[in-house]
C-alpha positions as CSV (number, residue, x, y, z in Angstrom):
1,M,0.5,-18.8,-19.6
2,R,0.1,-15.6,-21.7
3,R,2.5,-15.2,-24.5
4,I,2.8,-12.1,-26.6
5,R,4.8,-12.0,-29.9
6,T,6.5,-8.9,-31.1
7,P,8.9,-8.6,-34.0
8,E,12.0,-9.2,-31.8
9,A,10.6,-10.5,-28.6
10,S,8.7,-13.2,-26.9
11,C,7.0,-12.0,-23.7
12,K,6.3,-14.3,-20.9
13,A,4.4,-13.4,-17.7
14,L,4.5,-14.7,-14.2
15,S,2.6,-13.4,-11.3
16,I,3.1,-13.2,-7.6
17,Y,1.1,-11.5,-4.8
18,W,1.7,-8.9,-2.2
19,G,-1.2,-8.8,0.1
20,N,-4.4,-9.6,-1.9
21,K,-3.1,-7.9,-5.0
22,E,-1.7,-9.8,-8.0
23,V,1.2,-8.1,-9.7
24,L,2.7,-8.9,-13.1
25,V,6.0,-10.4,-13.6
26,G,7.2,-10.0,-17.2
27,R,10.0,-12.2,-18.8
28,V,10.8,-10.2,-21.9
29,L,13.4,-11.9,-24.1
30,I,15.0,-9.0,-25.9
31,P,18.7,-8.0,-26.6
32,L,20.5,-7.3,-23.3
33,F,20.6,-3.7,-22.3
34,A,21.9,-1.9,-19.2
35,L,19.7,-0.2,-16.7
36,A,22.0,2.2,-14.9
37,L,20.7,4.6,-12.3
38,A,23.5,7.1,-12.5
39,T,27.2,7.3,-13.4
40,P,29.6,6.7,-10.5
41,A,30.3,10.5,-10.5
42,Q,26.6,11.2,-9.9
43,Q,26.1,8.7,-7.1
44,K,26.0,9.7,-3.5
45,P,28.3,7.7,-1.2
46,A,25.6,5.4,0.0
47,Q,24.5,4.8,-3.6
48,A,28.1,4.0,-4.6
49,K,28.4,1.6,-1.7
50,R,25.2,-0.3,-2.9
51,A,26.6,-0.3,-6.4
52,E,29.8,-2.0,-5.2
53,A,27.7,-4.6,-3.5
54,G,26.1,-5.6,-6.8
55,N,23.6,-2.7,-7.1
56,Q,20.9,-4.9,-5.6
57,L,19.0,-2.0,-4.0
58,D,18.7,1.6,-5.3
59,A,16.5,4.4,-6.5
60,S,15.9,5.5,-10.1
61,E,15.9,9.1,-11.2
62,A,13.8,8.1,-14.3
63,M,11.3,6.4,-12.1
64,F,11.1,9.4,-9.8
65,D,10.5,11.7,-12.8
66,V,7.8,9.5,-14.3
67,M,6.0,9.1,-11.0
68,T,6.2,12.8,-10.2
69,A,4.7,13.5,-13.6
70,I,1.7,11.2,-13.2
71,N,1.0,12.3,-9.6
72,V,0.8,15.9,-10.8
73,A,-1.3,14.8,-13.8
74,G,-4.0,13.0,-11.8
75,F,-2.7,9.6,-10.7
76,D,-4.5,9.3,-7.4
77,Q,-4.4,5.5,-6.6
78,G,-3.5,5.0,-2.9
79,T,-3.7,8.6,-1.8
80,E,-6.3,8.0,0.9
81,C,-3.6,7.9,3.6
82,V,-0.7,9.4,1.6
83,E,0.6,11.5,4.5
84,K,1.2,8.2,6.4
85,T,2.1,5.8,3.6
86,S,4.5,8.2,1.8
87,P,5.1,11.6,3.3
88,L,7.3,12.5,0.3
89,R,4.5,11.7,-2.1
90,A,2.2,14.0,-0.2
91,Q,4.9,16.8,-0.2
92,I,5.5,16.4,-3.9
93,R,1.8,16.6,-4.7
94,N,1.3,19.6,-2.5
95,Y,4.4,21.3,-3.9
96,F,3.1,21.2,-7.5
97,R,-0.5,21.9,-6.6
98,A,0.5,25.4,-5.8
99,Q,2.2,25.9,-9.1
100,K,0.8,26.8,-12.5
101,L,2.9,24.9,-15.1
102,K,1.9,24.9,-18.7
103,S,3.3,21.4,-19.2
104,V,0.8,19.9,-16.7
105,E,-2.4,20.2,-18.8
106,P,-1.1,18.1,-21.7
107,L,0.0,15.5,-19.1
108,E,-3.5,15.5,-17.5
109,R,-5.1,15.0,-20.9
110,F,-2.7,12.1,-21.8
111,L,-3.4,10.3,-18.5
112,R,-7.2,10.6,-19.1
113,E,-7.0,9.3,-22.6
114,H,-4.7,6.4,-21.8
115,R,-6.3,5.3,-18.6
116,P,-6.6,1.4,-18.6
117,D,-9.8,-0.4,-18.0
118,K,-8.5,-1.6,-14.6
119,K,-7.5,1.2,-12.3
120,A,-4.8,-1.0,-10.7
121,D,-3.1,-1.3,-14.1
122,E,-2.4,2.4,-14.4
123,L,0.7,2.2,-12.1
124,T,1.9,-1.0,-13.7
125,Q,2.2,0.5,-17.2
126,Y,4.1,3.6,-16.0
127,V,6.5,1.4,-14.0
128,S,7.2,-0.5,-17.2
129,Y,7.7,2.7,-19.1
130,A,10.1,4.1,-16.4
131,L,12.2,0.9,-16.6
132,S,12.3,1.1,-20.4
133,I,13.8,4.6,-20.8
134,H,17.2,6.2,-20.3
135,P,17.7,8.7,-17.5
136,P,16.9,12.4,-18.2
137,P,17.0,14.8,-19.9
138,D,15.9,13.0,-23.1
139,F,14.2,9.9,-21.7
140,S,14.9,8.0,-24.9
141,Y,14.0,4.3,-25.1
142,R,16.7,1.8,-24.2
143,Y,15.9,-0.6,-27.0
144,P,14.1,-0.5,-30.4
145,V,10.5,0.6,-30.5
146,E,9.4,-2.6,-32.1
147,A,10.7,-4.5,-29.1
148,L,8.9,-2.4,-26.5
149,P,6.7,-4.3,-24.0
150,P,3.1,-3.9,-25.0
151,D,2.1,-1.8,-22.0
152,V,4.9,0.6,-22.8
153,A,4.1,0.8,-26.5
154,A,0.6,1.8,-25.5
155,L,2.0,5.0,-24.0
156,D,3.3,6.3,-27.3
157,G,3.5,10.1,-27.2
158,F,4.2,10.3,-23.4
159,T,8.0,11.0,-23.8
160,P,7.8,14.5,-25.3
161,L,5.3,15.5,-22.6
162,L,7.6,14.2,-19.9
163,V,10.5,16.1,-21.3
164,A,8.6,19.3,-21.3
165,F,7.5,18.8,-17.7
166,Y,11.0,17.8,-16.6
167,R,12.4,21.1,-18.0
168,E,9.7,23.4,-16.8
169,A,9.4,21.8,-13.3
170,R,13.2,21.6,-13.0
171,L,13.0,18.0,-11.9
172,D,16.8,17.7,-11.9
173,E,17.0,20.1,-8.9
174,L,14.0,18.5,-7.2
175,W,15.7,15.1,-7.5
176,K,18.7,16.3,-5.6
177,R,16.5,17.8,-2.9
178,V,14.6,14.5,-2.3
179,Q,17.8,12.4,-1.9
180,P,17.7,12.4,1.9
181,A,14.2,10.9,1.9
182,Y,15.3,8.2,-0.5
183,E,18.5,7.5,1.5
184,Q,16.6,7.1,4.7
185,A,14.0,4.8,3.1
186,L,16.7,2.7,1.4
187,G,18.6,2.5,4.6
188,Q,15.6,1.0,6.2
189,L,15.1,-1.5,3.4
190,Q,18.7,-2.5,2.9
191,P,19.2,-4.8,5.9
192,G,16.1,-6.8,5.2
193,V,16.9,-7.2,1.5
194,A,20.5,-8.2,2.3
195,R,19.4,-10.8,4.7
196,A,16.8,-12.2,2.3
197,V,19.3,-12.4,-0.6
198,L,22.0,-14.0,1.7
199,Q,19.4,-16.5,3.0
200,V,18.5,-17.6,-0.5
201,N,22.1,-17.7,-1.7
202,A,23.1,-19.8,1.2
203,Y,20.3,-22.3,0.6
204,L,21.0,-22.6,-3.1
205,R,24.8,-22.4,-2.6
206,N,24.8,-19.6,-5.1
207,D,27.7,-17.1,-5.8
208,T,26.6,-13.8,-4.3
209,A,28.4,-11.9,-7.0
210,G,25.8,-13.0,-9.6
211,Y,24.2,-15.9,-11.3
212,L,24.6,-17.0,-14.9
213,G,25.7,-13.5,-15.9
214,R,22.4,-12.0,-14.8
215,R,21.6,-9.1,-12.4
216,F,18.9,-8.7,-9.7
217,V,18.0,-5.1,-8.7
218,V,15.4,-3.8,-6.3
219,Y,14.2,-0.2,-6.9
220,L,12.4,1.7,-4.2
221,D,9.6,4.0,-5.4
222,L,8.2,6.5,-2.9
223,L,5.7,8.1,-5.2
224,G,3.6,5.1,-6.4
225,A,0.5,3.6,-4.8
226,P,1.4,1.7,-1.6
227,N,1.6,-2.1,-1.2
228,Q,3.1,-2.7,-4.6
229,V,5.7,-5.3,-5.8
230,Q,6.2,-4.9,-9.5
231,I,8.6,-7.3,-11.2
232,R,10.1,-7.1,-14.7
233,N,12.7,-9.4,-16.4
234,Y,14.4,-7.5,-19.3
235,G,17.1,-9.5,-21.1
236,D,19.5,-10.8,-18.4
237,D,18.4,-8.2,-15.8
238,F,15.7,-8.8,-13.2
239,Y,14.0,-5.8,-11.6
240,V,11.7,-5.5,-8.6
241,V,10.0,-2.1,-8.0
242,V,8.5,-1.8,-4.5
243,T,6.4,0.8,-2.8
244,P,6.3,0.6,1.0
245,A,3.0,0.4,2.8
246,S,4.3,3.1,5.2
247,P,7.5,4.6,6.5
248,D,7.6,1.9,9.2
249,P,10.3,-0.7,8.5
250,A,8.0,-3.4,9.8
251,D,5.8,-2.7,6.7
252,L,8.6,-3.5,4.1
253,P,7.9,-6.3,1.7
254,I,11.0,-8.4,2.5
255,E,9.3,-11.8,2.0
256,E,8.0,-10.7,-1.4
257,I,11.4,-9.5,-2.5
258,R,12.8,-12.9,-1.4
259,H,10.1,-14.6,-3.5
260,A,11.1,-12.5,-6.5
261,Y,14.8,-13.3,-5.9
262,L,14.0,-17.0,-5.9
263,L,12.1,-16.6,-9.2
264,Y,15.1,-14.8,-10.6
265,L,17.3,-17.7,-9.7
266,I,15.1,-20.7,-10.5
267,D,13.5,-19.5,-13.7
268,P,16.6,-19.8,-15.9
269,L,17.2,-23.4,-14.5
270,S,13.7,-24.4,-15.6
271,L,14.4,-23.0,-19.0
272,K,17.9,-24.5,-19.3
273,Y,16.7,-28.0,-18.4
274,S,13.3,-27.6,-20.1
275,S,13.6,-31.0,-21.8
276,I,13.9,-32.7,-18.4
277,V,11.1,-30.6,-16.9
278,K,8.8,-31.4,-19.8
279,S,9.3,-35.2,-19.2
280,K,7.2,-34.7,-16.1
281,H,4.5,-32.8,-17.9
282,A,1.8,-35.3,-17.1
283,V,1.8,-34.1,-13.5
284,G,0.7,-30.7,-14.7
285,D,-2.7,-32.1,-15.8
286,Y,-3.8,-32.4,-12.2
287,A,-3.4,-28.6,-11.9
288,L,-6.2,-28.2,-14.5
289,G,-8.7,-29.1,-11.8
290,S,-7.9,-26.1,-9.6
291,P,-10.7,-23.4,-9.8
292,I,-8.3,-20.7,-8.6
293,L,-5.1,-21.4,-10.4
294,E,-4.5,-18.9,-13.2
295,Q,-4.6,-20.1,-16.8
296,Q,-0.9,-19.1,-17.4
297,Y,0.2,-21.8,-15.0
298,K,-2.2,-24.4,-16.4
299,S,-0.9,-23.8,-20.0
300,D,2.8,-23.5,-19.2
301,F,4.3,-26.5,-17.3
302,I,7.8,-24.9,-17.2
303,L,6.4,-21.8,-15.5
304,L,4.3,-24.0,-13.2
305,T,7.4,-25.9,-12.2
306,T,9.3,-22.7,-11.5
307,V,6.7,-21.4,-9.1
308,C,6.2,-24.8,-7.4
309,M,10.0,-25.0,-6.9
310,V,10.0,-21.5,-5.4
311,K,7.1,-22.3,-3.0
312,A,8.8,-25.5,-2.0
313,I,12.1,-23.7,-1.2
314,E,10.2,-21.1,0.8
315,A,8.5,-23.8,2.9
316,R,11.9,-25.5,3.6
317,I,13.7,-22.2,4.4
318,D,10.9,-21.1,6.8
319,K,10.4,-24.7,8.2
320,N,6.7,-24.3,7.6
321,P,5.1,-27.5,6.1
322,A,1.7,-25.8,6.1
323,L,2.9,-23.7,3.1
324,I,3.4,-26.9,1.1
325,E,-0.2,-28.0,1.7
326,Q,-1.5,-24.6,0.9
327,A,0.4,-24.5,-2.4
328,L,-1.0,-27.9,-3.4
329,R,-4.5,-26.9,-2.7
330,E,-4.1,-23.7,-4.7
331,G,-3.0,-25.8,-7.7
332,Y,0.8,-25.8,-7.5
333,V,0.7,-29.6,-7.7
334,L,4.5,-30.2,-7.8
335,T,5.2,-28.4,-4.6
336,P,5.0,-31.5,-2.3
337,A,7.2,-33.7,-4.5
338,L,9.8,-30.9,-4.8
339,A,9.8,-30.2,-1.1
340,E,10.6,-33.8,-0.4
341,L,13.4,-33.9,-3.0
342,L,14.8,-30.7,-1.5
343,A,15.6,-32.8,1.7
344,V,17.8,-34.9,-0.5
345,Y,19.4,-31.8,-2.0
346,E,20.1,-30.4,1.5
347,S,21.9,-33.6,2.5
348,Q,24.6,-33.2,-0.2
349,E,27.0,-30.4,-1.2
350,T,26.3,-29.7,-4.9
351,A,24.9,-26.2,-5.7
352,M,21.3,-26.0,-6.9
353,R,22.3,-24.8,-10.4
354,L,24.1,-28.2,-10.9
355,F,21.7,-30.4,-8.8
356,F,18.5,-29.1,-10.4
357,P,18.3,-31.7,-13.3
358,E,18.8,-34.5,-10.8
359,L,16.2,-33.1,-8.5
360,I,13.6,-33.0,-11.4
361,K,14.5,-36.5,-12.5
362,G,13.8,-37.6,-9.0
363,I,10.1,-36.9,-9.3
364,D,8.4,-40.3,-9.1
365,M,5.5,-40.1,-11.5
366,A,3.6,-43.1,-10.2
367,R,3.9,-41.8,-6.6
368,E,2.7,-38.4,-7.7
369,E,-0.3,-39.9,-9.5
370,K,-1.4,-41.5,-6.3
371,R,-0.7,-38.4,-4.2
372,L,-2.6,-36.1,-6.7
373,D,-5.5,-38.5,-7.5
374,H,-7.8,-36.7,-5.1
375,I,-6.9,-33.1,-4.2
376,D,-9.2,-30.9,-2.1
377,F,-8.6,-27.7,-4.1
378,Y,-9.5,-24.4,-2.6
379,E,-12.7,-22.9,-4.0
380,Q,-11.5,-19.4,-3.1
381,P,-8.0,-18.0,-2.8
382,P,-6.8,-18.3,0.8
383,A,-6.5,-15.1,2.8
384,R,-3.2,-13.5,2.3
385,R,-1.4,-11.1,4.5
386,V,-1.9,-7.5,3.6
387,R,0.3,-4.7,4.8
388,R,-2.0,-1.8,5.1
389,I,-2.1,1.5,6.9
390,T,-5.4,2.1,8.6
391,C,-6.5,5.6,8.3
392,E,-9.7,7.3,9.3
393,A,-11.3,9.1,6.4
394,A,-11.5,12.8,7.1
395,P,-15.1,13.7,8.1
396,P,-17.0,15.6,5.5
397,A,-17.0,19.4,5.8
398,P,-20.2,20.4,7.6
399,T,-22.9,22.2,5.5
400,G,-26.2,23.9,6.2
401,V,-27.3,24.0,9.8
402,A,-24.4,21.7,10.9
403,K,-22.0,24.3,9.6
404,T,-23.9,27.0,11.4
405,L,-23.7,25.1,14.7
406,E,-20.0,24.3,14.2
407,E,-19.2,28.0,13.5
408,A,-21.3,29.0,16.6
409,E,-19.5,26.5,18.8
410,Q,-16.1,27.7,17.6
411,A,-17.1,31.3,18.4
412,Y,-18.3,30.2,21.9
413,L,-14.9,28.5,22.5
414,R,-13.2,31.8,21.5
415,R,-15.6,33.5,24.0
416,D,-17.0,35.6,21.1
417,L,-20.4,35.4,22.8
418,P,-22.3,37.8,20.5
419,Q,-21.1,35.9,17.4
420,A,-21.9,32.5,19.0
421,K,-25.4,33.7,20.1
422,Q,-26.2,34.9,16.6
423,G,-25.1,31.5,15.2
424,Y,-27.2,29.4,17.6
425,L,-30.3,31.6,17.0
426,A,-29.7,31.2,13.2
427,A,-29.6,27.5,13.6
428,L,-33.0,27.5,15.2
429,Q,-34.4,29.2,12.1
430,Q,-32.7,26.9,9.6
431,T,-34.2,23.6,10.8
432,A,-37.1,22.0,12.6
433,D,-35.0,19.0,13.7
434,P,-35.4,18.6,17.5
435,S,-32.0,17.1,18.0
436,L,-30.4,20.1,16.3
437,H,-32.6,22.5,18.2
438,A,-31.3,20.8,21.4
439,K,-27.7,21.7,20.4
440,A,-28.7,25.3,19.7
441,Y,-30.5,25.7,23.0
442,Y,-27.6,24.0,24.8
443,G,-25.2,26.6,23.3
444,L,-27.6,29.5,24.3
445,A,-27.9,28.1,27.8
446,R,-24.1,28.1,28.3
447,I,-23.9,31.6,27.0
448,A,-26.6,32.7,29.5
449,V,-24.5,31.1,32.3
450,L,-21.4,33.0,31.2
451,E,-23.4,36.2,31.0
452,R,-24.4,35.7,34.7
453,D,-28.1,35.0,34.0
454,P,-28.6,31.7,35.8
455,E,-32.4,31.8,35.6
456,L,-32.3,32.0,31.8
457,G,-29.6,29.3,31.7
458,D,-31.8,27.0,33.9
459,R,-34.8,27.5,31.6
460,L,-32.8,26.8,28.4
461,F,-31.1,23.7,29.8
462,R,-34.5,22.4,30.7
463,K,-35.7,23.2,27.2
464,V,-32.8,21.0,25.9
465,L,-34.2,18.0,27.9
466,E,-37.6,18.5,26.3
467,L,-36.2,17.9,22.8
468,Q,-34.2,15.0,21.5
469,P,-30.6,15.7,22.6
470,D,-27.8,13.2,22.0
471,P,-26.3,11.5,25.1
472,A,-23.5,14.0,25.4
473,T,-25.8,17.1,25.1
474,R,-28.4,15.6,27.6
475,S,-25.8,14.6,30.2
476,W,-24.0,17.9,30.0
477,S,-27.3,19.8,30.4
478,L,-28.1,17.7,33.5
479,L,-24.7,18.4,34.9
480,Y,-25.1,22.1,34.4
481,L,-28.6,22.0,36.0
482,A,-27.1,20.2,39.0
483,R,-24.4,22.8,39.4
484,L,-26.9,25.6,39.1
485,A,-29.0,24.0,41.8
486,D,-25.9,23.7,44.0
487,S,-25.1,27.4,43.4
488,Q,-28.6,28.1,44.8
489,S,-28.0,25.9,47.8
490,D,-30.7,23.4,46.6
491,R,-28.7,20.3,47.4
492,E,-31.6,17.9,47.0
493,Q,-32.4,19.1,43.5
494,A,-28.7,19.1,42.6
495,Q,-28.2,15.4,43.7
496,E,-31.2,14.4,41.6
497,F,-29.7,16.0,38.5
498,Y,-26.3,14.4,39.2
499,K,-28.0,11.0,39.4
500,Q,-29.9,11.6,36.1
501,A,-26.7,12.6,34.4
502,L,-25.1,9.3,35.6
503,A,-28.1,7.4,34.3
504,V,-27.6,8.7,30.7
505,E,-26.3,5.8,28.6
506,G,-23.4,7.0,26.5
507,A,-22.6,9.9,28.7
508,P,-18.9,11.1,28.3
509,D,-16.5,10.0,31.1
510,T,-15.9,13.6,32.0
511,V,-19.6,14.1,32.8
512,R,-19.7,10.9,34.9
513,Q,-16.6,11.8,36.9
514,A,-18.0,15.3,37.6
515,A,-21.4,13.9,38.5
516,E,-19.9,11.3,40.9
517,K,-17.9,14.1,42.5
518,G,-21.0,16.3,42.7
519,L,-22.9,13.6,44.6
520,K,-20.2,13.5,47.2
521,E,-19.8,17.2,47.7
522,A,-21.7,20.3,46.5
523,F,-20.3,22.1,43.5
524,T,-18.7,25.4,44.2
525,K,-17.3,27.7,41.5
526,K,-13.6,28.4,42.1
């Protein structure tokens, strides 16, 4: 467990996973402060409706402003498929790429100078910052500077740059313009989040209006890197910031949000009844043998108990015993015992917040020592589900002779034959590569056919076959030769070329279909 001391705060970190990526969960014990998105007068009807329901799901203008600023200033994590993962992010980046704003250069310099050692941590620190500031236009900190989380304190000097960018870029107007995109995305996320929260509340018999005076809020960020679940616990408020993997509702991190909601509810119980939890501390020694369990869980038994409890509840809710075995082998050694005791909890009517101490007392130390005496720990973390958009990287722009051939081919398709011919001839001068020469002669042969010079076309197609053409170029050349033979009423020669075209391994389907048809009946130009 990592503990960080500041003048007014003790910081405690948990971690969960989404996909294969670990994300930080901070429990920062500082004076309570509010994290309001907007005043009721500023909220749109859908936002107001979510606020009436406990404000469990929303979007943050401050988060939007911060994420816009870093995207403009050079934050590129997760932009490989940005048009698919977040069309809005792509639009924002393109929108500012065309502008010349004086406030951008200082932002670019700040991001370069404050880039963390791990690239994945860059988004994390700016999420923390966005959750630690008031809404625009001043972006002042919500609590004393000496109580700032360490990753936020490390960004000292960012606020005045953000203010300058906000004013010059007129982000207040841009925020209004992007509301439809956020409303649509929030609308997709809301049913799943509502079901997850309801499911957990029903299992724990928890009051849906709140728990122990605390608040759980999920913020949707459309401008960060995809596949992120970032969790922060500030005072009595628990925040989850998610970035979807794509606009597809099937890619939404509902299970991870449910996991975070369980942490939000179970964590204060472990702290409240810490003396009872600590009485079972000896069980935690068995976790020390796990080669993959993080040190924070090995050194903080209360934290370990919290996560083991969450994993046990998830297994019970999902009716999936395999999750219990997996948790044990990862090093969450209390999970099997807690899962068995949850069966006792389910058979009675007391809410979890009252039953929790009895459940912990029910852990049989002698039985657990026997159970845990020999654990087959995982040597490597088990494969975890990853929500990921698969996108093909854009092919590199052609250069040199490849570019010359591409430009010649485009001219040929436009039927700009003089330009195409010039390009193919130039390619012959630029390289001695036989395969590229084959492409150039293939282009010249087709031009000869279009210019009604079948004899030249025949010679050039035969020249292609003498070189090292790729399967497509070879098969098409043979098909052209067959059709030229058919046009000269040389049916025997034509059939031979059709057969050779069919014999080319890797020939395109269009060539095969045309060759098969040519074997059945002679080609005639319509």
